[in-house]
N, CA and C of each residue as an Amber inpcrd file, in Angstrom:
protein
   378
  10.5270000 -34.0280000 -61.1000000  10.7000000 -35.3830000 -60.6260000
  10.6880000 -35.4520000 -59.1030000  11.3060000 -34.4800000 -58.4590000
  11.3150000 -34.5000000 -57.0110000   9.9500000 -34.1920000 -56.4220000
   9.1500000 -33.3780000 -57.1200000   7.8320000 -33.0460000 -56.5840000
   6.9110000 -34.2630000 -56.6010000   7.0050000 -35.1220000 -57.6180000
   6.1730000 -36.3220000 -57.6350000   6.6360000 -37.3170000 -56.5700000
   7.9340000 -37.3170000 -56.3280000   8.4610000 -38.2060000 -55.2820000
   7.9720000 -37.7560000 -53.9090000   7.9960000 -36.4670000 -53.6530000
   7.5250000 -35.9400000 -52.3660000   6.0440000 -36.2270000 -52.1870000
   5.2630000 -36.1400000 -53.2680000   3.8340000 -36.4410000 -53.1740000
   3.5780000 -37.8990000 -52.8620000   4.4020000 -38.7900000 -53.4260000
   4.2030000 -40.2170000 -53.1530000   4.5960000 -40.5790000 -51.7340000
   5.5800000 -39.8560000 -51.1760000   5.9670000 -40.1150000 -49.7860000
   4.8360000 -39.6950000 -48.8500000   4.2140000 -38.5590000 -49.1140000
   3.1100000 -38.0880000 -48.2830000   1.9240000 -39.0290000 -48.3110000
   1.6600000 -39.6220000 -49.4770000   0.5360000 -40.5520000 -49.5840000
   0.8840000 -41.9400000 -49.0470000   2.1820000 -42.2050000 -48.8590000
   2.6070000 -43.5350000 -48.4290000   2.4420000 -43.7870000 -46.9420000
   2.0790000 -42.7800000 -46.1770000   1.9250000 -42.9590000 -44.7360000
   0.5660000 -43.5960000 -44.4630000   0.5590000 -44.8380000 -44.0470000
  -0.7340000 -45.4750000 -43.7550000  -1.3140000 -44.9590000 -42.4340000
  -2.4950000 -44.4070000 -42.4970000  -3.1270000 -43.8140000 -41.3060000
  -3.4500000 -44.8460000 -40.2500000  -3.6770000 -46.0880000 -40.6610000
  -3.9690000 -47.1100000 -39.6530000  -2.7340000 -47.4240000 -38.8240000
  -1.5390000 -47.2330000 -39.3590000  -0.3180000 -47.4360000 -38.5790000
  -0.1860000 -46.3360000 -37.5330000  -0.4420000 -45.1130000 -37.9370000
  -0.3930000 -43.9970000 -36.9890000  -1.4380000 -44.1950000 -35.8990000
  -2.6250000 -44.5960000 -36.2820000  -3.6810000 -44.8690000 -35.3000000
  -3.2640000 -45.9920000 -34.3680000  -2.6500000 -47.0260000 -34.9190000
  -2.1840000 -48.1470000 -34.0920000  -1.1400000 -47.7320000 -33.0740000
  -0.2210000 -46.8720000 -33.4850000   0.8050000 -46.3860000 -32.5620000
   0.1600000 -45.5680000 -31.4430000  -0.7970000 -44.7200000 -31.7900000
  -1.4740000 -43.9140000 -30.7730000  -2.2720000 -44.7830000 -29.8010000
  -2.9600000 -45.7960000 -30.3230000  -3.7240000 -46.7020000 -29.4570000
  -2.7740000 -47.4760000 -28.5420000  -1.6520000 -47.9310000 -29.0780000
  -0.6710000 -48.6410000 -28.2610000  -0.1340000 -47.7420000 -27.1560000
   0.1750000 -46.4910000 -27.4970000   0.6890000 -45.5530000 -26.4950000
  -0.3350000 -45.3050000 -25.3950000  -1.5810000 -45.1190000 -25.7800000
  -2.6250000 -44.9070000 -24.7750000  -2.8590000 -46.1550000 -23.9380000
  -2.7440000 -47.3160000 -24.5530000  -2.9510000 -48.5790000 -23.8320000
  -1.8880000 -48.8020000 -22.7820000  -0.6920000 -48.3280000 -23.0300000
   0.3850000 -48.5540000 -22.0760000   0.4390000 -47.4710000 -20.9960000
  -0.0550000 -46.3010000 -21.2810000  -0.0080000 -45.2210000 -20.2910000
  -1.1440000 -45.3300000 -19.2750000  -2.3090000 -45.6970000 -19.7350000
  -3.4830000 -45.7410000 -18.8740000  -3.3300000 -46.5860000 -17.6170000
  -2.8750000 -47.8270000 -17.7260000  -2.7630000 -48.6510000 -16.5180000
  -1.7570000 -48.1290000 -15.4950000  -0.8100000 -47.3230000 -15.9370000
   0.1820000 -46.7950000 -14.9970000  -0.3860000 -45.6200000 -14.2090000
  -1.1240000 -44.7450000 -14.8660000  -1.6400000 -43.5560000 -14.1870000
  -3.0180000 -43.7780000 -13.5680000  -3.6650000 -44.8840000 -13.8600000
  -5.0290000 -45.1260000 -13.3700000  -5.1580000 -45.1260000 -11.8430000
  -4.2320000 -45.7160000 -11.0860000  -4.4160000 -45.7350000  -9.6280000
  -4.2760000 -44.3790000  -8.9500000  -3.5980000 -43.4370000  -9.5770000
  -3.2950000 -42.1710000  -8.9160000  -4.5290000 -41.4190000  -8.4070000
  -5.5770000 -41.2260000  -9.1970000  -6.7240000 -40.4740000  -8.6920000
  -7.4940000 -41.1750000  -7.5710000  -7.3730000 -42.4850000  -7.4880000
  -8.1260000 -43.2310000  -6.4720000  -7.2260000 -43.8170000  -5.3930000
  -6.0230000 -43.2640000  -5.2580000  -5.0670000 -43.8000000  -4.2900000
  -5.5840000 -43.7330000  -2.8560000  -6.2620000 -42.6660000  -2.5080000
  -6.8250000 -42.5450000  -1.1410000  -7.8980000 -43.6140000  -0.9000000
  -8.6950000 -43.9000000  -1.9110000  -9.7110000 -44.9500000  -1.7850000
  -9.0570000 -46.3190000  -1.6370000  -7.9860000 -46.5490000  -2.3700000
  -7.2590000 -47.8160000  -2.2620000  -6.6890000 -47.9700000  -0.8600000
  -6.1200000 -46.8850000  -0.3280000  -5.5970000 -46.9130000   1.0340000
  -6.6800000 -47.3220000   2.0310000  -7.8330000 -46.6870000   1.9240000
  -8.9300000 -46.9780000   2.8440000  -9.4770000 -48.3890000   2.6900000
  -9.6500000 -48.8280000   1.4550000 -10.2060000 -50.1630000   1.2050000
  -9.2710000 -51.2770000   1.6690000  -7.9790000 -51.0940000   1.4530000
  -7.0240000 -52.1550000   1.8010000  -6.4030000 -51.9720000   3.1760000
  -6.6430000 -50.8290000   3.7990000  -6.1040000 -50.5810000   5.1310000
  -4.5870000 -50.4430000   5.1290000  -4.0550000 -49.7480000   4.1490000
  -2.6090000 -49.5490000   4.0400000  -2.2900000 -48.0760000   4.2200000
  -1.0350000 -47.7830000   4.5320000  -0.6180000 -46.4010000   4.7250000
  -0.2710000 -45.7190000   3.4120000   0.0080000 -44.4260000   3.5130000
   0.3320000 -43.6360000   2.3310000   1.6130000 -44.1020000   1.6580000
   2.6220000 -44.4410000   2.4460000   3.8970000 -44.8890000   1.8710000
   3.7190000 -46.1960000   1.1070000   2.9510000 -47.1010000   1.6770000
   2.6990000 -48.3780000   1.0090000   1.8930000 -48.1670000  -0.2620000
   0.9020000 -47.3060000  -0.2060000   0.1100000 -47.0100000  -1.4000000
   0.9580000 -46.3320000  -2.4640000   1.9490000 -45.5770000  -2.0400000
   2.8520000 -44.9240000  -2.9770000   3.6490000 -45.9040000  -3.8150000
   3.8020000 -47.1290000  -3.3080000   4.4870000 -48.1610000  -4.0970000
   3.7570000 -48.4570000  -5.3940000   2.4470000 -48.2740000  -5.3940000
   1.6740000 -48.5460000  -6.6030000   2.0360000 -47.5990000  -7.7460000
   2.4090000 -46.3920000  -7.4210000   2.8110000 -45.4600000  -8.4680000
   4.3130000 -45.5040000  -8.7150000   5.0750000 -45.9870000  -7.7430000
   6.5240000 -46.0700000  -7.8830000   6.9580000 -47.3170000  -8.6340000
   6.2480000 -48.4210000  -8.4640000   6.6590000 -49.7060000  -9.0500000
   6.8570000 -49.6610000 -10.5610000   5.9170000 -49.1350000 -11.3450000
   6.1420000 -49.1220000 -12.7920000   7.3260000 -48.2510000 -13.2120000
   7.4870000 -47.1150000 -12.5590000   8.5850000 -46.2110000 -12.8990000
   9.9210000 -46.8520000 -12.5340000   9.9720000 -47.5250000 -11.4050000
  11.1820000 -48.2160000 -10.9730000  11.5560000 -49.3250000 -11.9610000
  10.5810000 -50.1220000 -12.3530000  10.8410000 -51.1960000 -13.3100000
  11.2620000 -50.6260000 -14.6590000  10.6520000 -49.5450000 -15.0460000
  11.0110000 -48.8920000 -16.3010000  12.4810000 -48.4840000 -16.2770000
  12.9200000 -47.8810000 -15.1810000  14.3080000 -47.4270000 -15.0700000
  15.2830000 -48.6010000 -14.9980000  14.9500000 -49.6180000 -14.2550000
  15.8640000 -50.7460000 -14.0720000  15.9940000 -51.6250000 -15.3160000
  14.9270000 -51.7900000 -16.0570000  14.9250000 -52.7480000 -17.1620000
  15.1610000 -52.1450000 -18.5450000  15.2780000 -50.8430000 -18.6430000
  15.4850000 -50.2340000 -19.9550000  16.7740000 -50.7100000 -20.6330000
  17.9140000 -50.8360000 -19.9330000  19.1060000 -51.3640000 -20.6130000
  18.9020000 -52.7920000 -21.1400000  18.2520000 -53.6290000 -20.3630000
  17.9610000 -54.9870000 -20.8130000  16.9910000 -54.9690000 -21.9940000
  16.0380000 -54.0910000 -21.9450000  15.0610000 -53.9850000 -23.0310000
  15.7320000 -53.5910000 -24.3370000  16.7150000 -52.7130000 -24.2660000
  17.4210000 -52.2980000 -25.4820000  18.1100000 -53.4890000 -26.1410000
  18.6900000 -54.3610000 -25.3340000  19.3300000 -55.5660000 -25.8840000
  18.3140000 -56.4980000 -26.5320000  17.1860000 -56.6720000 -25.8780000
  16.1370000 -57.5480000 -26.4150000  15.5930000 -56.9910000 -27.7250000
  15.4090000 -55.6900000 -27.7930000  14.8720000 -55.0720000 -29.0030000
  15.8450000 -55.2280000 -30.1610000  17.1480000 -55.0790000 -29.8830000
  18.1320000 -55.2510000 -30.9530000  18.1050000 -56.6610000 -31.5240000
  17.8810000 -57.6320000 -30.6650000  17.8910000 -59.0240000 -31.1270000
  16.5530000 -59.4700000 -31.7160000  15.4550000 -59.0680000 -31.0760000
  14.1380000 -59.5690000 -31.4930000  13.4170000 -58.6280000 -32.4550000
  13.7120000 -57.3530000 -32.4010000  13.0350000 -56.3890000 -33.2720000
  11.9680000 -55.5980000 -32.5280000  11.6770000 -54.4320000 -33.0650000
  10.7290000 -53.5170000 -32.4280000   9.3080000 -54.0630000 -32.4440000
   8.9360000 -54.7690000 -33.5170000   7.5600000 -55.2750000 -33.6240000
   7.2760000 -56.2940000 -32.5340000   8.2070000 -57.2350000 -32.3310000
   8.0200000 -58.2420000 -31.2900000   8.0310000 -57.6000000 -29.9050000
   8.9030000 -56.6150000 -29.7250000   8.9540000 -55.9170000 -28.4400000
   7.6400000 -55.2120000 -28.1320000   7.0480000 -54.5920000 -29.1470000
   5.7640000 -53.9170000 -28.9430000   4.6710000 -54.9220000 -28.6000000
   4.6690000 -56.0560000 -29.2960000   3.6580000 -57.0760000 -29.0130000
   3.8330000 -57.6420000 -27.5940000   5.0650000 -57.8800000 -27.1940000
   5.3180000 -58.3520000 -25.8290000   4.9030000 -57.3060000 -24.7980000
   5.1560000 -56.0440000 -25.1120000   4.7840000 -54.9730000 -24.1890000
   3.2780000 -54.8910000 -23.9920000   2.5510000 -54.9200000 -25.0840000
   1.0950000 -54.8600000 -24.9690000   0.5440000 -56.0930000 -24.2580000
   1.1280000 -57.2610000 -24.5170000   0.7050000 -58.4800000 -23.8200000
   1.0140000 -58.3800000 -22.3330000   2.1760000 -57.8150000 -22.0150000
   2.5430000 -57.6330000 -20.6100000   1.6370000 -56.6600000 -19.8850000
   1.2610000 -55.5980000 -20.5710000   0.3360000 -54.6300000 -19.9620000
  -1.0060000 -55.3070000 -19.6900000  -1.4670000 -56.1130000 -20.6330000
  -2.7190000 -56.8480000 -20.4310000  -2.5910000 -57.8110000 -19.2610000
  -1.5050000 -58.5810000 -19.2160000  -1.2910000 -59.5210000 -18.1140000
  -1.1970000 -58.7910000 -16.7780000  -0.4220000 -57.7070000 -16.7500000
  -0.2930000 -56.9350000 -15.5130000  -1.6090000 -56.3460000 -15.0540000
  -2.4230000 -55.8940000 -15.9870000  -3.7360000 -55.3430000 -15.6440000
  -4.6420000 -56.4230000 -15.0680000  -4.5890000 -57.6170000 -15.6420000
  -5.4000000 -58.7260000 -15.1170000  -4.9290000 -59.1480000 -13.7270000
  -3.6160000 -59.2150000 -13.5320000  -3.0770000 -59.5770000 -12.2080000
  -3.4430000 -58.5030000 -11.1890000  -3.3550000 -57.2520000 -11.5940000
  -3.6690000 -56.1470000 -10.6840000  -5.1290000 -56.1700000 -10.2510000
  -5.9950000 -56.7460000 -11.0530000  -7.4200000 -56.7950000 -10.7250000
  -7.7510000 -57.8670000  -9.6900000  -6.8110000 -58.7740000  -9.4170000
  -7.0640000 -59.8040000  -8.3940000  -7.1430000 -59.1390000  -7.0220000
  -7.9210000 -59.7210000  -6.1030000  -8.0660000 -59.0860000  -4.7860000
  -6.7800000 -59.1550000  -3.9600000  -6.5010000 -58.0770000  -3.2660000
  -5.3500000 -58.0130000  -2.3650000  -4.2710000 -57.0760000  -2.8710000
  -3.5910000 -56.4620000  -1.9070000  -2.5470000 -55.4950000  -2.2520000
  -1.3690000 -56.1640000  -2.9530000  -1.0140000 -57.3710000  -2.5490000
   0.1100000 -58.0790000  -3.1620000  -0.0790000 -58.2810000  -4.6580000
  -1.2870000 -58.6750000  -5.0560000  -1.5720000 -58.8520000  -6.4750000
  -1.5580000 -57.5260000  -7.2100000  -2.0850000 -56.5070000  -6.5480000
  -2.1090000 -55.1880000  -7.1680000  -0.6840000 -54.6940000  -7.4250000
   0.1880000 -54.8560000  -6.4400000   1.5730000 -54.4230000  -6.5830000
   2.3110000 -55.2630000  -7.6280000   2.0730000 -56.5660000  -7.6330000
   2.6890000 -57.4430000  -8.6310000   2.2670000 -57.0310000 -10.0410000
   1.0030000 -56.7410000 -10.2120000   0.5180000 -56.2920000 -11.5180000
   1.1820000 -55.0070000 -11.9610000   1.4020000 -54.0900000 -11.0320000
   2.0650000 -52.8350000 -11.3760000   3.5170000 -53.0720000 -11.7780000
   4.1960000 -54.0070000 -11.1090000   5.5650000 -54.3450000 -11.4960000
   5.5990000 -54.9450000 -12.9060000   4.6380000 -55.8250000 -13.2040000
   4.5770000 -56.4420000 -14.5370000   4.3170000 -55.3770000 -15.6030000
   3.4020000 -54.4670000 -15.3260000   3.1010000 -53.3930000 -16.2740000
   4.3430000 -52.5450000 -16.5280000   5.0590000 -52.1960000 -15.4740000
   6.2730000 -51.3930000 -15.6290000   7.3730000 -52.1190000 -16.3650000
   7.5040000 -53.4240000 -16.1080000   8.5470000 -54.2070000 -16.7770000
   8.2710000 -54.3200000 -18.2640000   7.0480000 -54.5500000 -18.6290000
   6.7140000 -54.7140000 -20.0370000   6.7400000 -53.3800000 -20.7760000
   6.4020000 -52.3250000 -20.1030000   6.3740000 -51.0290000 -20.7620000
   7.7800000 -50.5600000 -21.1110000   8.7810000 -50.9550000 -20.3290000
  10.1490000 -50.5020000 -20.6100000  10.6170000 -50.9940000 -21.9750000
  10.1430000 -52.1410000 -22.4030000  10.5410000 -52.6590000 -23.7080000
  10.0300000 -51.7980000 -24.8420000   8.7760000 -51.4190000 -24.7570000
   8.2040000 -50.6600000 -25.8730000   8.7510000 -49.2450000 -25.9140000
   9.0030000 -48.6490000 -24.7650000   9.5010000 -47.2780000 -24.7720000
  10.8890000 -47.2190000 -25.4000000  11.6840000 -48.2420000 -25.1680000
  13.0190000 -48.2610000 -25.7410000  12.9640000 -48.4460000 -27.2440000
  11.9590000 -49.1550000 -27.7340000  11.8640000 -49.3950000 -29.1750000
  11.6070000 -48.1130000 -29.9520000  11.0340000 -47.1080000 -29.3080000
  10.7820000 -45.8670000 -30.0230000  12.0620000 -45.0530000 -30.2390000
  13.1390000 -45.4130000 -29.5390000  14.3960000 -44.7040000 -29.6920000
  15.3490000 -45.3970000 -30.6500000  14.9090000 -46.4190000 -31.3370000
  15.7420000 -47.1580000 -32.2780000  16.1170000 -46.3340000 -33.4500000
């Protein structure tokens, strides 16, 4: 009886859910690490210094650290599914804002990406 139960549990894992989780994880990581290889080009194009350009890589991590406690509260009330959907929407919004011309928009987009990502990362620890 236990062997048939174990077999049904193994078959019960929907592969599209696993694929969805992997795609979501890749979607949220990419926009954060994307500026790093081209940071010197960004500095030259926008005429900013190294410290200022470093804000582009610091902003998402800072928002992640600051908003994780708040994200945990939101996840408890709204649920992990809604938190994931908000996170992916935020990453999309932040990516679009970051694409606008000017350093201010780029930095704002990075803050939005970091703020939204903190929600989804906390949901994985539920």
